[in-house]
C-alpha positions in Angstrom: 2.9 28.2 -32.9 0.6 30.5 -31.5 -2.8 29.2 -30.6 -5.9 31.3 -31.0 -9.4 30.7 -29.3 -12.2 31.8 -31.7 -16.1 32.4 -31.7 -17.9 32.5 -35.0 -21.7 33.6 -35.1 -24.2 34.3 -38.2 -27.8 34.3 -38.8 -29.6 34.1 -41.6 -33.4 34.9 -42.3 -35.6 33.2 -45.1 -38.9 34.6 -46.4 -41.8 31.7 -46.0 -44.9 32.9 -46.3 -47.4 35.6 -46.0 -50.5 35.3 -43.6 -53.7 36.6 -43.3 -55.2 36.4 -39.7 -58.4 37.7 -38.2 -57.7 39.2 -34.8 -60.9 39.7 -32.3 -61.1 43.0 -31.0 -62.7 44.1 -27.4 -65.9 45.4 -29.0 -69.1 44.0 -30.3 -72.1 44.9 -32.0 -75.8 43.3 -32.5 -77.4 42.7 -35.8 -81.0 42.5 -36.1 -82.7 40.5 -38.7 -86.8 40.5 -39.0 -88.2 38.0 -41.1 -92.3 37.2 -41.9 -93.7 34.4 -40.0 -96.8 32.4 -40.2 -100.3 34.0 -38.9 -99.4 37.5 -40.3 -96.4 37.6 -37.3 -92.9 39.1 -37.7 -90.0 37.0 -36.4 -87.1 39.1 -35.0 -83.7 37.6 -34.7 -80.8 39.4 -32.8 -77.2 38.1 -33.5 -74.1 39.7 -31.4 -71.3 39.8 -33.8 -67.3 40.3 -32.3 -65.5 43.1 -34.4 -62.3 41.4 -35.8 -59.5 43.3 -37.7 -57.4 41.8 -40.2 -53.6 41.7 -40.2 -51.1 40.5 -42.4 -48.2 38.2 -40.8 -44.8 37.6 -42.6 -43.4 34.5 -41.5 -39.5 34.2 -41.5 -37.3 31.1 -41.2 -34.3 32.2 -39.3 -31.0 30.0 -39.2 -28.7 30.6 -36.4 -25.2 28.8 -36.6 -22.3 29.7 -34.0 -19.1 27.7 -33.2 -16.3 28.1 -30.5 -12.9 26.6 -32.1 -9.2 26.7 -31.5 -6.5 26.9 -34.2 -2.8 27.1 -34.4 -1.0 29.8 -36.3 -2.8 31.1 -39.1 -4.7 28.0 -40.1 -8.2 29.5 -39.4 -9.4 26.8 -41.8 -7.9 24.0 -40.2 -9.4 25.0 -36.6 -10.9 22.3 -34.3 -14.2 23.0 -33.2 -14.9 22.8 -29.4 -18.5 23.7 -29.0 -20.9 24.5 -31.9 -24.5 24.7 -32.7 -27.0 25.1 -35.6 -30.7 25.5 -35.3 -33.5 27.2 -37.3 -36.8 29.0 -35.8 -39.5 30.8 -37.2 -40.2 34.5 -36.7 -43.5 36.1 -37.3 -43.6 39.6 -38.0 -46.4 42.4 -39.0 -43.9 44.0 -41.4 -42.1 42.6 -44.3 -38.6 43.4 -43.4 -35.9 41.0 -42.4 -32.7 43.2 -41.8 -33.1 42.9 -37.8 -33.2 39.1 -38.2 -29.7 39.2 -39.9 -26.2 38.9 -38.0 -23.7 39.2 -40.8 -20.8 36.4 -40.1 -18.8 38.0 -37.7 -15.6 36.6 -35.3 -14.2 37.3 -32.0 -10.6 35.7 -31.2 -8.5 35.8 -28.2 -4.9 34.8 -28.4 -3.8 31.9 -26.0 -0.1 32.4 -26.5 0.7 33.8 -22.8 -1.6 31.5 -21.1 -0.1 28.2 -22.5 3.6 29.8 -21.9 2.4 29.4 -18.2 2.0 25.7 -18.6 4.5 22.9 -18.4 2.8 20.6 -21.1 4.7 17.8 -19.9 3.4 17.2 -16.3 0.7 19.8 -17.1 2.0 22.1 -13.9 1.6 26.0 -13.6 5.2 27.2 -14.2 4.2 31.0 -13.4 6.3 33.0 -11.4 7.6 36.3 -10.9 11.2 37.0 -12.1 12.7 39.1 -9.0 15.8 39.4 -10.6 14.6 42.0 -13.2 14.7 45.4 -12.2 11.3 46.4 -13.4 10.4 44.0 -10.3 9.2 46.2 -7.2 6.8 44.3 -5.3 4.7 41.0 -5.5 2.0 43.1 -7.5 4.2 45.7 -9.1 6.0 43.3 -11.7 5.9 42.7 -15.2 5.0 39.0 -14.7 1.5 39.9 -12.9 0.8 42.9 -15.1 0.8 40.5 -18.2 -1.4 38.0 -16.3 -4.0 40.9 -15.2 -3.9 42.0 -18.9 -4.7 38.3 -20.2 -7.4 38.1 -17.6 -8.9 41.5 -19.0 -8.5 40.6 -22.4 -10.5 37.3 -21.5 -13.4 39.4 -19.9 -13.3 41.9 -22.9 -13.6 38.7 -25.1 -16.6 37.4 -23.3 -18.3 40.6 -23.6 -17.9 40.5 -27.4 -19.5 37.4 -27.3 -22.4 38.1 -25.1 -23.2 41.1 -27.1 -22.7 39.4 -30.4 -24.8 36.4 -29.8 -26.9 37.0 -26.7 -27.6 40.5 -27.6 -28.5 39.5 -31.2 -30.5 36.9 -30.1 -32.6 39.0 -27.8 -33.1 41.4 -30.6 -34.4 38.8 -33.0 -36.6 37.4 -30.1 -38.2 40.8 -29.7 -39.0 40.8 -33.5 -41.2 37.8 -32.8 -45.0 39.8 -32.9 -47.6 37.4 -34.2 -50.9 38.7 -34.3 -52.8 36.4 -32.0 -52.0 36.6 -28.3 -52.2 33.1 -28.0 -48.9 32.8 -30.3 -46.8 35.2 -28.2 -44.3 34.4 -26.0 -42.4 36.5 -23.5 -38.6 36.7 -23.7 -36.4 35.1 -21.3 -33.1 36.3 -22.9 -32.8 38.9 -20.2 -32.4 36.4 -17.8 -29.5 34.9 -19.3 -27.2 38.2 -19.0 -27.3 37.6 -15.1 -23.8 37.8 -13.7 -24.5 35.3 -10.9 -22.3 32.4 -10.9 -23.0 29.2 -8.8 -19.7 27.5 -9.7 -17.4 26.6 -7.0 -14.0 28.3 -8.1 -10.8 27.1 -6.9 -8.9 29.8 -4.2 -5.7 30.6 -5.3 -2.7 29.1 -3.1 -1.3 31.1 -0.4 2.5 31.3 0.0 4.1 30.5 3.5 7.7 30.3 4.6 8.3 27.2 6.4 11.6 25.6 7.4 10.0 22.1 8.3 7.7 20.1 6.5 5.0 17.7 7.8 5.1 13.9 6.6 2.1 14.5 4.7 2.9 13.2 1.0 2.4 15.5 -2.0 1.6 12.4 -4.2 -1.5 11.6 -2.6 -4.0 10.1 -5.0 -7.4 11.7 -4.9 -10.2 9.0 -6.0 -12.3 9.7 -8.9 -10.3 12.7 -9.9 -10.5 14.4 -13.4 -7.4 16.6 -13.1 -4.0 15.9 -11.1 -1.9 18.9 -10.2 1.8 18.1 -9.8 3.9 19.7 -7.3 5.8 22.9 -9.1 9.5 22.9 -9.7 12.1 25.5 -10.8 15.7 24.9 -11.6 15.3 21.2 -10.4 13.8 22.4 -7.0 10.5 21.6 -6.3 8.5 24.4 -4.4 7.8 23.2 -1.0 6.6 26.7 0.3 3.2 26.8 -0.9 0.4 26.6 1.9 -1.8 24.2 -0.1 -0.2 20.6 -1.0 -0.7 19.5 -4.5 -3.1 16.9 -3.5 -5.1 19.7 -2.1 -5.0 21.7 -5.0 -6.0 18.7 -7.1 -9.2 18.4 -4.8 -10.0 22.1 -5.2 -9.5 22.0 -9.4 -11.8 19.0 -9.6 -14.5 20.2 -7.1 -14.5 23.3 -9.8 -14.7 20.8 -12.8 -17.7 18.9 -11.0 -19.3 21.7 -9.9 -19.3 23.3 -13.7 -20.6 20.0 -14.8 -23.5 20.2 -12.3 -24.1 23.6 -13.4 -24.5 22.7 -16.9 -26.7 19.6 -16.3 -28.9 21.8 -14.1 -29.3 24.2 -17.0 -30.4 21.7 -19.5 -33.0 20.2 -16.8 -34.4 23.5 -16.4 -34.7 24.6 -20.1 -38.0 25.1 -20.9 -38.4 25.4 -25.3 -41.7 27.3 -24.7 -40.2 30.3 -22.8 -37.6 31.1 -26.0 -38.1 31.8 -29.6 -34.8 31.0 -31.0 -32.9 30.0 -28.2 -31.6 26.5 -27.3 -30.0 24.2 -24.8 -26.5 24.8 -26.5 -26.8 28.7 -26.0 -28.0 28.3 -22.2 -25.0 25.9 -21.8 -22.5 28.2 -23.3 -23.7 31.0 -21.5 -23.1 29.1 -18.3 -19.4 28.5 -19.3 -19.1 32.0 -20.1 -20.4 33.4 -16.9 -18.0 31.1 -15.5 -15.2 32.3 -17.2 -15.7 35.7 -16.4 -16.2 35.0 -12.5 -12.5 33.7 -12.7 -11.1 36.4 -14.6 -12.8 38.7 -11.9 -11.5 36.7 -9.1 -7.9 36.5 -10.5 -7.8 40.2 -10.8 -9.0 40.8 -7.2 -6.8 38.2 -5.6 
């Protein structure tokens, strides 16, 4: 059955209360009061008063909900949630209007059928290859197999762009609506920092090919200590491909370094997160942003290689 990756997002604003706020102004004025004192003398009292203006604030409770899931065939209701978050924040406005605080439920989908066909699920080994017998195969780059791989990479990049606009663009708009009357209650929005394309994660280099008639005695089945991912040697029609420049052991090390580096990046994001710098954003959105940046970086690297 086809497998599809799906991202859902929505926000629901609810009006909470109306608050009258006195906001100090830059100017002040003096008020003089003269009263009769003893022994036929008058007492003059002068008070310096700060000018204030009265502002009406409108408080909204904004509930944000998003999820990253996968489903098989057309069974959307039976999808498996991979990552999700529900949060609630108070947005203060100086106008009673909530349309820009609302994200109508929307979904972004990415079919994974082509990608899964490139993986042998029995040993989790890649089985992508260029069919050199096909008449349309002209060069290692100009052929249908590579064209489909690059097409998937571009669709992945486009899907990530939709999420960045649908989720992070909307969160930035909502944070921009937060406008309390008092300066001390305002916060600078750091949402623009999340649009950075810089990805510190180590990405594995695609293996190069080399014609070698003789092989060294190095074993392909070397065990990598503490590995999370094990890559087996690729085989086609019963013959293991022994012409890759990197052994399966080296590929396993590279892939595990990628996983370790990504996990380290997520932990760094979580430690560096300061809730006081954001209005509606939580750690979950920061971590999701790190994963999406890495996916886009992998996509770009794949197309360029």
